[in-house]
C-alpha positions as CSV (number, residue, x, y, z in Angstrom):
1,M,19.6,5.9,-0.1
2,K,20.2,7.2,-3.7
3,I,19.2,10.7,-4.4
4,I,18.8,12.1,-7.9
5,I,18.2,15.7,-8.7
6,L,15.7,16.3,-11.4
7,C,16.8,19.3,-13.4
8,S,16.6,21.2,-16.7
9,A,19.7,22.7,-18.0
10,L,19.0,23.1,-21.7
11,L,17.3,26.0,-23.6
12,W,14.5,25.7,-26.0
13,T,14.7,27.7,-29.2
14,T,12.6,27.6,-32.4
15,G,11.3,24.1,-31.7
16,T,14.7,22.4,-31.1
17,W,17.1,22.1,-28.2
18,A,19.8,24.8,-28.5
19,T,23.3,23.5,-29.4
20,N,25.1,26.7,-28.7
21,A,23.5,27.7,-25.5
22,P,25.4,29.8,-23.0
23,E,26.6,28.3,-19.7
24,S,23.6,27.2,-17.6
25,K,22.8,25.7,-14.2
26,P,20.3,23.0,-13.2
27,V,16.9,23.9,-11.9
28,E,16.1,21.6,-9.0
29,I,12.4,20.7,-9.0
30,A,12.2,17.4,-7.0
31,R,14.3,14.5,-5.7
32,S,14.2,10.8,-6.5
33,Y,14.8,8.2,-3.8
34,T,15.2,4.4,-4.0
35,L,13.5,2.2,-1.5
36,E,14.4,-1.5,-1.1
37,S,11.2,-3.4,-0.6
38,K,11.4,-6.7,1.2
39,I,7.7,-7.3,0.5
40,L,8.0,-7.0,-3.2
41,G,11.6,-8.1,-3.5
42,Q,12.3,-5.0,-5.7
43,T,14.0,-1.7,-5.6
44,R,11.3,0.9,-6.0
45,T,11.8,4.5,-7.1
46,L,10.0,7.4,-5.3
47,N,9.8,10.9,-6.7
48,V,9.3,13.6,-4.0
49,Y,8.3,17.2,-4.4
50,L,8.5,19.4,-1.3
51,P,6.6,22.7,-1.2
52,P,8.5,26.0,-1.2
53,G,9.6,27.0,2.2
54,Y,9.8,23.5,3.5
55,K,13.4,23.7,4.6
56,Q,13.0,27.0,6.4
57,S,9.8,26.0,8.3
58,K,8.9,23.5,11.0
59,T,5.5,23.0,9.5
60,T,4.0,19.5,8.9
61,Y,2.4,19.0,5.5
62,P,-0.3,16.7,4.1
63,V,0.9,14.1,1.6
64,L,-0.5,13.2,-1.8
65,Y,0.6,9.7,-2.9
66,L,0.5,9.4,-6.6
67,L,0.3,6.1,-8.4
68,D,2.0,6.0,-11.8
69,G,4.2,8.6,-10.3
70,G,7.4,8.2,-12.4
71,V,9.0,11.0,-14.2
72,E,7.9,9.4,-17.5
73,E,4.4,8.9,-16.1
74,D,2.3,11.4,-14.2
75,F,4.7,12.9,-11.7
76,L,5.7,16.1,-13.5
77,H,2.0,16.9,-14.3
78,I,0.8,16.6,-10.7
79,M,4.0,18.3,-9.5
80,G,2.9,21.3,-11.6
81,I,-0.4,21.3,-9.8
82,A,1.3,21.1,-6.4
83,S,3.4,24.1,-7.3
84,L,0.2,26.1,-7.6
85,A,-0.5,25.8,-3.9
86,A,-0.7,29.3,-2.5
87,E,-3.1,31.3,-0.4
88,F,-4.4,33.4,-3.2
89,R,-5.1,30.2,-5.2
90,N,-6.8,28.8,-2.0
91,I,-4.7,25.6,-2.1
92,R,-2.7,24.4,0.9
93,P,0.9,23.3,0.3
94,F,1.4,19.6,0.3
95,I,4.1,17.0,-0.2
96,L,3.8,14.9,-3.4
97,V,5.2,11.4,-3.4
98,G,5.2,9.7,-6.8
99,I,5.4,5.9,-6.9
100,E,7.2,5.0,-10.1
101,G,5.7,2.0,-11.9
102,I,7.5,-1.2,-12.9
103,D,4.7,-3.5,-14.0
104,R,1.5,-1.5,-13.3
105,Y,-0.9,-4.2,-14.4
106,H,0.7,-6.5,-11.8
107,D,0.9,-3.9,-9.0
108,L,-2.4,-2.2,-9.4
109,I,-4.9,-4.9,-10.5
110,H,-6.4,-7.6,-8.4
111,P,-6.8,-11.2,-9.8
112,T,-9.5,-11.9,-12.3
113,T,-11.6,-15.0,-13.0
114,V,-12.2,-14.0,-16.6
115,K,-10.1,-16.1,-19.0
116,K,-9.8,-13.4,-21.6
117,E,-8.5,-10.9,-19.1
118,K,-6.0,-13.4,-17.8
119,E,-4.7,-13.9,-21.3
120,Q,-4.5,-10.2,-22.0
121,S,-2.8,-9.3,-18.7
122,P,-0.9,-12.4,-17.6
123,T,1.0,-10.6,-14.9
124,S,-2.0,-9.0,-13.2
125,G,-3.1,-9.9,-9.7
126,G,-0.5,-8.3,-7.4
127,S,-2.5,-5.5,-5.9
128,S,-2.6,-7.0,-2.4
129,A,1.2,-7.3,-2.2
130,F,1.6,-3.8,-3.6
131,R,-0.9,-2.4,-1.0
132,S,1.1,-4.1,1.7
133,F,4.3,-2.4,0.4
134,V,2.5,1.0,0.4
135,G,1.2,0.6,4.0
136,K,4.1,-1.2,5.7
137,E,7.2,0.2,3.8
138,L,6.4,3.3,1.8
139,Q,4.4,5.2,4.3
140,P,6.8,4.6,7.2
141,F,9.7,5.7,4.9
142,V,7.9,9.0,4.1
143,E,6.9,9.6,7.7
144,K,10.5,9.0,8.9
145,H,12.2,11.3,6.4
146,F,9.7,14.1,5.9
147,R,7.6,16.4,8.1
148,V,4.2,15.0,7.4
149,S,0.9,15.5,9.0
150,A,-1.7,12.7,9.6
151,E,-3.5,13.8,6.4
152,R,-2.8,11.2,3.6
153,V,-4.4,11.1,0.2
154,I,-3.9,8.7,-2.7
155,M,-4.6,9.4,-6.3
156,G,-4.8,7.2,-9.4
157,E,-6.4,6.9,-12.9
158,S,-7.7,3.9,-14.8
159,A,-5.9,0.8,-13.4
160,A,-4.5,3.0,-10.6
161,G,-8.0,4.4,-10.0
162,M,-9.2,0.8,-9.4
163,F,-6.4,0.3,-7.0
164,V,-7.5,3.4,-5.1
165,V,-11.1,2.1,-4.9
166,E,-9.9,-1.4,-3.8
167,T,-7.8,0.2,-1.1
168,L,-10.7,2.2,0.2
169,L,-12.8,-1.0,0.3
170,K,-10.2,-3.3,1.8
171,E,-7.9,-1.2,3.9
172,P,-9.7,2.2,4.4
173,G,-7.4,3.1,7.3
174,L,-4.3,3.5,5.0
175,F,-5.5,6.9,3.8
176,N,-7.9,9.7,4.8
177,G,-8.6,10.7,1.2
178,Y,-9.1,8.7,-2.0
179,I,-9.0,10.1,-5.6
180,A,-10.2,7.7,-8.3
181,V,-10.3,8.9,-11.9
182,S,-12.1,6.7,-14.4
183,P,-11.4,3.5,-12.4
184,M,-11.5,0.4,-14.6
185,L,-14.3,-1.2,-12.6
186,W,-15.3,-3.4,-15.5
187,W,-12.4,-5.7,-14.6
188,D,-13.4,-9.2,-13.4
189,N,-17.1,-8.8,-14.3
190,Q,-17.3,-5.7,-12.0
191,S,-16.4,-7.8,-9.0
192,L,-14.9,-5.0,-7.0
193,A,-17.9,-2.6,-7.5
194,K,-20.3,-5.5,-6.7
195,S,-18.5,-6.1,-3.4
196,A,-18.6,-2.4,-2.4
197,E,-21.8,-2.4,-0.4
198,I,-20.8,-5.3,1.8
199,A,-17.3,-3.8,2.3
200,L,-18.6,-0.4,3.2
201,A,-21.0,-1.9,5.7
202,N,-18.2,-3.4,7.7
203,P,-18.6,-2.1,11.3
204,V,-14.9,-1.4,11.6
205,F,-14.8,0.9,8.6
206,P,-13.2,4.1,9.9
207,A,-15.1,7.3,10.0
208,N,-14.3,10.4,8.1
209,R,-13.0,8.9,4.9
210,R,-13.3,11.0,1.7
211,L,-13.7,9.8,-1.9
212,Y,-13.4,11.9,-5.0
213,L,-14.7,9.9,-7.9
214,T,-15.0,10.8,-11.6
215,I,-15.4,9.1,-14.9
216,A,-15.1,10.1,-18.5
217,N,-17.2,8.9,-21.4
218,E,-16.2,5.3,-21.0
219,G,-19.1,3.1,-22.2
220,D,-21.8,1.2,-20.4
221,E,-19.6,-1.5,-18.8
222,M,-17.2,0.8,-17.0
223,Q,-20.0,3.3,-16.2
224,G,-22.0,0.5,-14.8
225,G,-19.3,-0.4,-12.3
226,V,-19.0,3.2,-11.2
227,D,-22.7,3.5,-10.8
228,L,-22.7,0.4,-8.5
229,L,-19.9,2.0,-6.4
230,V,-21.7,5.4,-6.1
231,A,-24.9,3.6,-4.9
232,A,-23.0,1.7,-2.3
233,C,-21.2,4.9,-1.1
234,K,-24.5,6.8,-0.8
235,K,-25.9,4.0,1.4
236,K,-22.9,4.3,3.7
237,G,-23.8,7.8,4.7
238,E,-21.8,11.0,4.6
239,K,-20.6,10.9,8.2
240,D,-18.4,7.9,7.5
241,L,-17.7,8.4,3.8
242,N,-17.8,11.8,2.2
243,L,-18.4,11.2,-1.5
244,T,-17.8,13.7,-4.2
245,Y,-19.0,12.2,-7.5
246,A,-18.3,14.5,-10.4
247,P,-18.5,12.7,-13.8
248,M,-16.8,14.4,-16.7
249,H,-18.5,12.9,-19.7
250,E,-17.2,15.6,-22.0
251,E,-13.8,14.0,-21.6
252,N,-12.5,10.6,-22.8
253,H,-10.1,8.1,-21.2
254,G,-7.1,9.9,-22.6
255,T,-8.0,13.4,-21.6
256,I,-9.7,13.2,-18.2
257,F,-6.8,12.9,-15.8
258,H,-5.4,16.5,-16.3
259,P,-8.6,18.4,-15.5
260,A,-9.8,15.9,-12.9
261,A,-6.5,16.0,-11.0
262,L,-6.7,19.8,-10.7
263,K,-10.3,19.7,-9.4
264,A,-9.5,17.0,-6.9
265,V,-6.4,18.8,-5.5
266,R,-8.5,22.0,-5.1
267,L,-11.1,20.0,-3.2
268,F,-8.8,18.0,-0.9
269,F,-6.2,20.8,-0.2
270,K,-8.5,23.7,0.0
271,I,-7.5,26.3,2.6
272,K,-9.7,25.7,5.6
């Protein structure tokens, strides 16, 4: 198992990195692990943030699994939110596991029947295998090496948001909570959203799942897919699926994730 310490050892001054800085020491903020996946035939990188006091306590913690969770992706942003967890902020501490992307359009997107989409994203279609990796290799790795509770939440935006929705519909037992930010439900003629009502009506759908769903000002096709999903979720009933639908039409696709992630974390990890 390879461990990399993420650190900052440079000083910032007048807009440039200092070249004559005094001696410094690294500031450890998280650790990076590699996981050999037999399912994917790849070495995958995981970035893990542990809450303050983890080493000194015997407490178990909920886990937030972050798609697009590389250091050059969304990990540092969501880690900053995780670091806000404190009683006076009314946020429970949680473990953050960032799943670094390799080919996100392959991993996160299900196959399409639309010729143009196949041409634009020729590697797409691997979401089923990636979900198998998450459930059969990633979650056992996390549960073996860290003190985790049974509370598991997954978060993603855009293509990753669609993967979150697909996971809820196809393997709802993998997580207790689902956070989907502007999911690209226009994909494949909205096939995922159109299948939602039947999927949610499955009698083996586990109780007490929770979905936080939001969308920016994305246009009719994407909004239409989200509207179909919302209608299906409402038919399911709050006892089995607790839906929080909080559209943020004042945002656009490039700005929504930051404010939406903070709202979702406050909701899912609120001190009970």
